[in-house]
C-alpha positions as CSV (number, residue, x, y, z in Angstrom):
1,X,27.2,42.0,-1.3
2,X,29.5,39.6,-3.2
3,X,28.5,37.9,-6.5
4,X,28.9,34.6,-5.0
5,X,26.3,35.3,-2.2
6,X,23.9,36.8,-4.9
7,X,24.1,33.7,-7.0
8,X,23.7,31.5,-3.9
9,X,20.5,33.5,-2.9
10,X,19.2,33.4,-6.4
11,X,19.6,29.7,-6.6
12,X,18.1,29.3,-3.2
13,X,14.9,31.2,-4.3
14,X,14.7,29.2,-7.4
15,X,15.1,25.9,-5.6
16,X,12.4,26.9,-3.1
17,X,10.0,28.0,-5.7
18,X,10.7,24.7,-7.4
19,X,10.1,22.7,-4.4
20,X,6.8,24.3,-3.5
21,X,5.6,23.8,-7.1
22,X,6.9,20.1,-6.9
23,X,5.0,19.6,-3.7
24,X,1.7,20.0,-5.4
25,X,2.8,18.4,-8.5
26,X,4.0,15.3,-6.6
27,X,0.6,15.0,-4.9
28,X,-1.1,15.1,-8.2
29,X,1.4,12.8,-9.8
30,X,1.1,10.4,-6.8
31,X,-2.5,10.1,-7.2
32,X,-2.1,9.1,-10.9
33,X,0.4,6.5,-9.9
34,X,-1.2,5.3,-7.0
35,X,-4.1,4.3,-9.1
36,X,-2.2,1.1,-9.9
37,X,-1.8,0.2,-6.4
38,X,-5.4,-1.1,-6.1
39,X,-5.6,-2.3,-2.7
40,X,-4.5,0.9,-0.7
41,X,-6.8,3.4,-2.1
42,X,-8.4,6.0,0.2
43,X,-7.9,5.2,3.8
44,X,-6.4,1.9,3.2
45,X,-6.7,-1.9,2.8
46,X,-9.4,-3.8,4.9
47,X,-7.7,-6.8,6.5
48,X,-11.0,-8.3,7.4
49,X,-10.2,-8.5,11.2
50,X,-10.0,-12.3,10.7
51,X,-7.8,-14.7,12.7
52,X,-5.2,-17.1,11.0
53,X,-7.7,-19.8,11.5
54,X,-10.6,-17.9,9.8
55,X,-8.4,-16.6,7.1
56,X,-7.6,-20.5,6.1
57,X,-11.3,-20.9,5.3
58,X,-11.5,-17.6,3.3
59,X,-13.1,-15.9,6.2
60,X,-16.2,-18.4,6.1
61,X,-16.1,-19.2,9.8
62,X,-15.4,-15.5,10.9
63,X,-18.8,-15.1,12.5
64,X,-18.4,-18.3,14.8
65,X,-14.5,-18.0,15.4
66,X,-13.7,-16.6,18.9
67,X,-10.3,-15.4,17.8
68,X,-11.8,-13.1,15.1
69,X,-13.0,-9.8,16.8
70,X,-16.1,-9.7,14.8
71,X,-19.0,-11.5,16.4
72,X,-18.8,-10.9,20.4
73,X,-21.2,-13.9,20.8
74,X,-18.4,-16.3,19.5
75,X,-16.3,-15.6,22.7
76,X,-18.7,-17.8,24.8
77,X,-16.9,-21.0,23.1
78,X,-13.7,-20.2,25.1
79,X,-13.3,-22.3,28.2
80,X,-10.0,-21.0,29.5
81,X,-7.6,-17.9,29.5
82,X,-6.1,-17.2,26.1
83,X,-3.8,-14.8,24.6
84,X,-3.5,-14.5,20.7
85,X,-1.1,-12.7,18.3
86,X,-1.1,-12.6,14.7
87,X,1.5,-11.5,11.9
88,X,0.7,-11.2,8.3
89,X,3.3,-10.3,5.6
90,X,1.9,-9.6,2.3
91,X,4.0,-9.8,-1.0
92,X,2.3,-7.7,-3.6
93,X,3.0,-7.1,-7.4
94,X,1.2,-4.4,-9.4
95,X,1.2,-4.6,-13.2
96,X,0.5,-1.6,-15.4
97,X,1.5,-0.7,-18.9
98,X,4.7,0.7,-17.5
99,X,5.7,-2.7,-16.1
100,X,5.4,-4.6,-12.8
101,X,6.4,-3.3,-9.4
102,X,6.8,-5.5,-6.2
103,X,6.4,-4.5,-2.5
104,X,6.2,-6.1,0.8
105,X,4.0,-5.1,3.7
106,X,4.3,-6.5,7.3
107,X,1.0,-6.3,9.2
108,X,0.1,-7.3,12.8
109,X,-3.7,-7.4,12.3
110,X,-5.1,-9.0,15.5
111,X,-4.0,-9.0,19.3
112,X,-6.4,-10.7,21.6
113,X,-7.0,-11.8,25.1
114,X,-9.9,-13.5,26.9
115,X,-10.7,-14.6,30.4
116,X,-13.8,-16.7,31.4
117,X,-15.8,-15.9,34.5
118,X,-17.5,-19.0,35.6
119,X,-19.0,-21.4,33.1
120,X,-21.1,-18.8,31.1
121,X,-19.4,-15.6,30.8
122,X,-16.4,-14.6,28.9
123,X,-14.6,-11.2,28.7
124,X,-12.2,-10.1,25.9
125,X,-10.0,-7.2,25.0
126,X,-8.6,-7.0,21.4
127,X,-7.1,-4.8,19.1
128,X,-7.4,-5.3,15.3
129,X,-6.7,-3.4,12.1
130,X,-9.9,-2.0,10.5
131,X,-7.9,-0.4,7.6
132,X,-4.2,-0.5,7.0
133,X,-2.8,2.4,5.2
134,X,0.9,1.6,4.4
135,X,1.9,2.5,1.0
136,X,4.8,4.1,-0.9
137,X,5.1,5.5,-4.4
138,X,8.4,6.6,-6.0
139,X,8.8,8.3,-9.3
140,X,11.3,10.3,-11.2
141,X,11.0,13.6,-13.1
142,X,13.0,16.3,-14.7
143,X,12.2,19.9,-14.2
144,X,13.7,23.1,-15.4
145,X,15.1,25.9,-13.1
146,X,16.6,29.3,-13.8
147,X,18.7,29.5,-17.0
148,X,17.0,26.6,-18.6
149,X,19.0,24.0,-16.3
150,X,17.5,20.7,-16.2
151,X,17.2,19.0,-12.8
152,X,16.5,15.1,-12.4
153,X,14.3,14.7,-9.3
154,X,13.2,11.6,-7.3
155,X,10.1,12.0,-5.4
156,X,9.0,9.6,-2.6
157,X,5.4,9.7,-1.3
158,X,4.9,7.5,1.7
159,X,1.9,7.0,4.1
160,X,2.3,4.9,7.3
161,X,-0.5,4.3,9.5
162,X,-3.9,2.4,10.3
163,X,-7.3,2.7,11.5
164,X,-7.6,0.4,14.5
165,X,-10.5,-1.3,16.2
166,X,-10.0,-1.7,19.9
167,X,-12.8,-3.8,21.4
168,X,-14.0,-4.6,24.9
169,X,-16.6,-7.5,24.6
170,X,-18.4,-10.1,26.6
171,X,-20.3,-13.1,25.7
172,X,-22.9,-15.2,27.7
173,X,-24.1,-18.6,27.2
174,X,-27.8,-18.1,27.5
175,X,-29.1,-21.5,26.9
176,X,-27.7,-24.9,25.4
177,X,-28.6,-23.6,22.0
178,X,-27.9,-19.8,22.2
179,X,-25.0,-17.6,22.9
180,X,-25.1,-13.8,22.9
181,X,-22.6,-11.0,23.2
182,X,-21.9,-7.3,23.0
183,X,-19.0,-5.1,22.5
184,X,-17.9,-1.5,22.7
185,X,-15.2,-0.2,20.3
186,X,-12.8,2.6,20.2
187,X,-11.6,3.6,16.8
188,X,-8.1,5.1,16.9
189,X,-5.1,5.4,14.6
190,X,-2.9,7.8,12.7
191,X,-1.5,8.4,9.2
192,X,1.9,9.8,8.8
193,X,2.1,11.4,5.4
194,X,5.7,12.3,4.1
195,X,7.0,13.7,0.7
196,X,10.7,13.5,0.1
197,X,12.4,14.9,-2.9
198,X,16.0,14.2,-3.8
199,X,18.4,15.4,-6.4
200,X,21.0,13.6,-8.5
201,X,23.3,16.7,-8.0
202,X,23.7,16.7,-4.2
203,X,26.4,19.3,-4.2
204,X,24.0,22.1,-5.3
205,X,20.4,20.7,-4.1
206,X,19.6,19.3,-0.7
207,X,17.0,16.8,-0.1
208,X,13.6,18.1,0.8
209,X,11.0,16.5,3.1
210,X,7.6,17.5,4.4
211,X,5.7,15.6,6.9
212,X,2.2,15.7,8.4
213,X,0.5,13.5,10.9
214,X,-3.3,13.0,10.8
215,X,-5.1,11.2,13.6
216,X,-8.4,9.4,14.0
217,X,-10.7,9.1,17.0
218,X,-14.2,7.5,17.1
219,X,-16.5,4.8,18.7
220,X,-18.8,2.1,17.8
221,X,-20.9,-0.7,19.4
222,X,-21.5,-4.2,18.4
223,X,-23.8,-7.3,19.3
224,X,-24.1,-10.8,18.0
225,X,-25.7,-14.1,18.6
226,X,-25.2,-17.8,17.7
227,X,-28.0,-20.5,17.5
228,X,-26.4,-24.0,17.5
229,X,-27.2,-27.6,17.6
230,X,-24.9,-30.8,17.1
231,X,-25.0,-30.3,13.3
232,X,-25.7,-26.6,12.6
233,X,-24.3,-23.2,13.7
234,X,-26.2,-20.0,12.5
235,X,-24.3,-16.9,13.6
236,X,-25.0,-13.1,13.1
237,X,-23.6,-9.9,14.2
238,X,-23.6,-6.2,13.6
239,X,-21.7,-3.1,14.4
240,X,-23.3,0.3,14.6
241,X,-20.7,3.3,14.0
242,X,-20.6,6.5,16.0
243,X,-18.7,9.8,15.1
244,X,-15.2,9.5,13.8
245,X,-13.0,12.6,13.8
246,X,-10.0,13.3,11.5
247,X,-7.5,15.7,13.3
248,X,-4.1,17.3,12.9
249,X,-2.4,17.8,16.3
250,X,-5.1,19.2,18.5
251,X,-7.3,20.5,15.7
252,X,-10.5,18.6,14.3
253,X,-10.4,18.9,10.6
254,X,-13.5,17.1,9.8
255,X,-15.8,14.5,11.0
256,X,-17.7,11.4,9.7
257,X,-19.0,8.1,10.9
258,X,-17.5,4.7,11.6
259,X,-18.8,2.3,9.0
260,X,-21.7,0.0,10.1
261,X,-21.3,-3.6,9.5
262,X,-23.5,-6.7,9.6
263,X,-22.7,-10.3,8.9
264,X,-24.3,-13.7,8.9
265,X,-23.1,-17.3,8.5
266,X,-24.3,-20.8,8.4
267,X,-22.1,-23.7,9.1
268,X,-22.6,-27.6,9.0
269,X,-20.9,-29.0,12.1
270,X,-22.1,-32.6,11.8
271,X,-18.6,-33.8,11.2
272,X,-16.8,-34.1,14.7
273,X,-14.2,-31.4,15.0
274,X,-15.0,-29.9,11.6
275,X,-17.1,-27.4,9.9
276,X,-18.3,-26.3,6.5
277,X,-19.4,-22.7,6.3
278,X,-20.7,-19.8,4.1
279,X,-20.6,-16.3,5.2
280,X,-21.5,-12.9,3.9
281,X,-21.2,-9.3,5.3
282,X,-21.8,-5.8,4.3
283,X,-19.9,-2.8,5.3
284,X,-21.0,1.0,4.8
285,X,-17.5,2.3,3.8
286,X,-19.2,5.3,2.4
287,X,-19.6,6.6,5.9
288,X,-15.9,7.6,5.7
289,X,-16.3,9.7,2.7
290,X,-16.5,13.1,4.5
291,X,-13.0,12.5,5.9
292,X,-11.4,12.5,2.6
293,X,-10.3,14.9,-0.2
294,X,-12.5,15.8,-3.1
295,X,-12.7,12.8,-5.4
296,X,-12.2,10.0,-2.9
297,X,-15.2,7.7,-3.1
298,X,-15.9,5.1,-0.6
299,X,-18.4,2.2,-1.6
300,X,-20.6,0.1,0.4
301,X,-19.3,-3.3,-0.1
302,X,-20.3,-7.1,0.2
303,X,-17.7,-9.7,1.4
304,X,-18.7,-13.3,0.8
305,X,-16.8,-16.4,1.4
306,X,-17.3,-20.2,1.5
307,X,-14.8,-22.7,3.1
308,X,-14.1,-25.6,5.5
309,X,-12.2,-26.5,8.6
310,X,-11.5,-30.2,8.8
311,X,-10.0,-32.6,11.4
312,X,-7.0,-34.6,9.8
313,X,-5.2,-37.6,11.1
314,X,-2.7,-36.8,14.0
315,X,0.8,-36.5,13.4
316,X,3.2,-37.6,16.1
317,X,0.1,-37.4,18.5
318,X,-0.5,-33.9,17.5
319,X,-3.9,-32.8,16.3
320,X,-4.0,-31.5,12.8
321,X,-6.7,-29.2,11.1
322,X,-6.8,-28.6,7.4
323,X,-8.6,-25.6,5.9
324,X,-9.5,-24.2,2.6
325,X,-11.8,-21.5,1.3
326,X,-12.8,-19.0,-1.4
327,X,-13.6,-15.3,-1.0
328,X,-15.1,-12.7,-3.2
329,X,-15.4,-9.0,-2.1
330,X,-15.3,-5.3,-3.2
331,X,-12.7,-3.1,-1.6
332,X,-13.7,0.0,0.2
333,X,-12.4,2.7,-2.1
334,X,-12.5,3.3,-5.8
335,X,-9.4,3.7,-8.1
336,X,-9.8,6.3,-10.8
337,X,-13.7,6.2,-10.4
338,X,-13.9,2.3,-10.8
339,X,-14.8,-0.2,-8.0
340,X,-11.9,-2.5,-7.0
341,X,-12.8,-6.1,-6.9
342,X,-10.9,-8.9,-5.0
343,X,-11.1,-12.7,-5.4
344,X,-9.0,-15.0,-3.2
345,X,-8.1,-18.6,-2.7
346,X,-6.9,-19.7,0.8
347,X,-5.5,-22.8,2.4
348,X,-4.4,-23.4,6.0
349,X,-3.2,-25.8,8.6
350,X,-3.3,-25.9,12.4
351,X,-2.1,-27.8,15.2
352,X,-1.6,-27.9,19.1
353,X,1.7,-28.2,21.0
354,X,3.0,-28.2,24.7
355,X,0.3,-30.4,25.9
356,X,-2.4,-28.5,24.0
357,X,-1.5,-25.2,25.7
358,X,0.0,-23.6,22.4
359,X,-2.1,-23.5,19.3
360,X,-0.5,-22.6,16.0
361,X,-2.4,-21.7,12.8
362,X,-1.0,-20.9,9.4
363,X,-2.9,-19.6,6.3
364,X,-1.7,-18.8,2.7
365,X,-3.8,-16.4,0.7
366,X,-3.6,-15.9,-3.0
367,X,-5.5,-12.6,-3.9
368,X,-6.1,-11.0,-7.3
369,X,-7.4,-7.5,-7.4
370,X,-8.7,-5.7,-10.4
371,X,-10.4,-2.6,-11.6
372,X,-11.2,-1.3,-15.2
373,X,-8.2,1.2,-15.3
374,X,-5.6,-0.8,-17.0
375,X,-3.9,-2.1,-13.8
376,X,-4.0,-5.4,-11.9
377,X,-2.7,-6.6,-8.7
378,X,-1.9,-9.9,-7.2
379,X,-0.8,-10.7,-3.6
380,X,0.5,-13.5,-1.5
381,X,-0.3,-13.2,2.2
382,X,1.0,-15.4,4.8
383,X,-1.0,-15.3,8.0
384,X,0.5,-16.8,11.2
385,X,-1.4,-17.0,14.5
386,X,-0.3,-18.1,17.8
387,X,-2.6,-18.9,20.8
388,X,-1.3,-19.5,24.2
389,X,-3.3,-20.7,27.3
390,X,-1.5,-19.5,30.3
C-alpha cells in the first residue's frame, strides 16, 4: 500500500469522524443560535390564517371575513363565485449581543375558492398555512483534526416546510339575523431539514450535506355562527383537533393532536360599508408538544386585536377602503424557556377594478417580538390579496 493512499485513508477517517461529531455539535449550536430567531421556534410561525383584508385590521374582522378560513359561517356573505390568492413577503431583523441579522421570507398563506348554491348555501375549498417553518441558521467554527491542524468550517442549518390546513366548508343563511357553518380539515405538510458543512480548504475537504424529510398528517373539524343586525355583528367559531402524526417516509415516529381553537368577535357595522371590531382567540398549541424533541415547549396562547375597515371617498370611480388595527398575541413556542410575545400595528387599503370583478387588498404589518433572553426581533410584512369573480 502506497504512503499516499495510507495518508489519504487516514485523512478520510479523520474527516468522517469530524463530520459525525460536527453533525451533533451543529444541532446543539443551531439551537443556541436559533433562540434569537424568536418567530420560528418549534414547529414554526403562525401566520394567523387571515386574508389581506383582515390583516389590515390587525385580524379584528377575522371571524366575520369570508376570505379568512377561520369561521365557516362567514362564507354565507358571498353572493357569487370567487377565487382568492395571497402572498406575504416578510422582512425580518433579529438583534442580539452579536449584532443584527436580516432575512427575507416569502409566504403564500391563503388560497381560496367559493361557489354559492342558491341564495342561502355557499361551499368553499381553501388551503392556508397553520404554521410556517422556514428558517436558516449559518455559523462559523474552527475545529482541530489530526496533527493539530485547525480547519475553519461553515455550518448551514436550514428547514423548509409548513403545516397546512386544507378546509372544505359550507355555510347556510338560516334566518335574516343568523348564519351558520361547518368545516372539515385535513392537516398536512412536511419539513425538509438539511445540514450543510463547507470548508475553506476545498482541495482537501469536500462539503458535507445531510437531509431528512418529516411529514405531517391529521384532521380536524370546525363550526361557527354569526348573529347580526344593521348595526352589530357578533361572530364565534371553534376548531376541534383530531390526531396528528409525524412520519419519516412510511414510518410514523410519534403522534399528537391538532390544536383546538376558539375565537369570538364583536363588530359595529352601523356606518355603511364600514366596521369597527374587536376579536380574541385561544389556541391550544401545547397539543403539538408530543411531536417535538425534548425541551420543545408549546404554550396555549391568546390572540387579541382591535381594528376598523372604513369606506373612503372614491378615486376615479373606484371604491376605496382604508383599514388600521393593533394586535397582541403570544407565539406558540418558547425560546430558551421564555414565552415569545408579539405586538403589531397594521394598516391597509383595498379597492375594486374591472367593473368590480377584481378586488385587490394590501396590508402592511409592523411586528415587534420579544422574549426575556437578550434578543429581539422586528418584522415588516406586506400582505397582498387578489380576489377574482369569474
